C-alpha positions, 0 to 999 in steps of 0.5 A: 722047926719045920721050914714050911709054914701057913697062916690063916687070918680070920675076921671072927675070934670064935670062928678062928678057934674052930678053924684052928681045931679043924686045921690041926685035925686035918693034917700032920702039922704043928700049931705054932700060934692060935690067937686073937689080934686087933681088931677082933681078928684071929690068926692060926699059924701052922708048920710042917711038910708043904703038903700037910700045911697046904692041906691044913690051910685048905681045911681051915679056909673051908671051915672059915668060909667068908671069914678069911681075911688073908692067908699064905703058905710059905714052903721055905720060910727064911730062918730069921722070920720066927725069931723076929716074930717072937722078939729074940733077934738081937744085934750089936750094931744097928745100921740103917733101918727100914720099916714096912707096914701092912694091912694084915698079919699074913701079909707082914710075915710074907713081906718080911720073908721076902725082905730077908730073902732079897738082900743081906739084911737083919730082920729085927722084928715083926709086930703083929696087929696087937694094938695097931688096928689090925695093921702089922709092920716089920723092921730091917737093918743093914747097909743102906743099899741092902735095906733099900733093896729088901724094902723094895722087894717086900713093897712090890710083893705087898702091892701085888696083894693089895696089903701095902700100907707104907714103907720108910727108911732111915739111913742113920737112926738116932740111938734113942729111937732104937732104944724106944723101938727095941 
């Protein structure tokens, strides 16, 4: 997996499919995900060299026009983000947890990356807009101060972009809650 990734979040599923095709034709990128998410949106996630990802997103945004909800290019994605997206991160011991909720898929991935880079935490999961009315969220675990620091960094980033929906912290989550979440 190349470390540079980009994502377009589009209002229309039909337009999203066309945009995905345009993005992979426009530059030498790997199509990671192209799928509908709630409520009737479409996301396209690509990876490659920074320049190729930027070119791909420019072409996709031009094709999407006024249908773009959100977008990003991350030139150096934290190594824990992809496993958290596909639910393959597992920990033997979960300490305190932090939850950050966003109004878009793109903002959740960017905020999760910010959280992972801000402090020594474990990124448990990133859930993307399926069955959540278009919202997304992610979970982090670690020592209390590290979790608080990572949440604060991601919330600051989200507030700058206007996609912040909420954040919470549990110092000592009950084991039954952890089973239900994971």
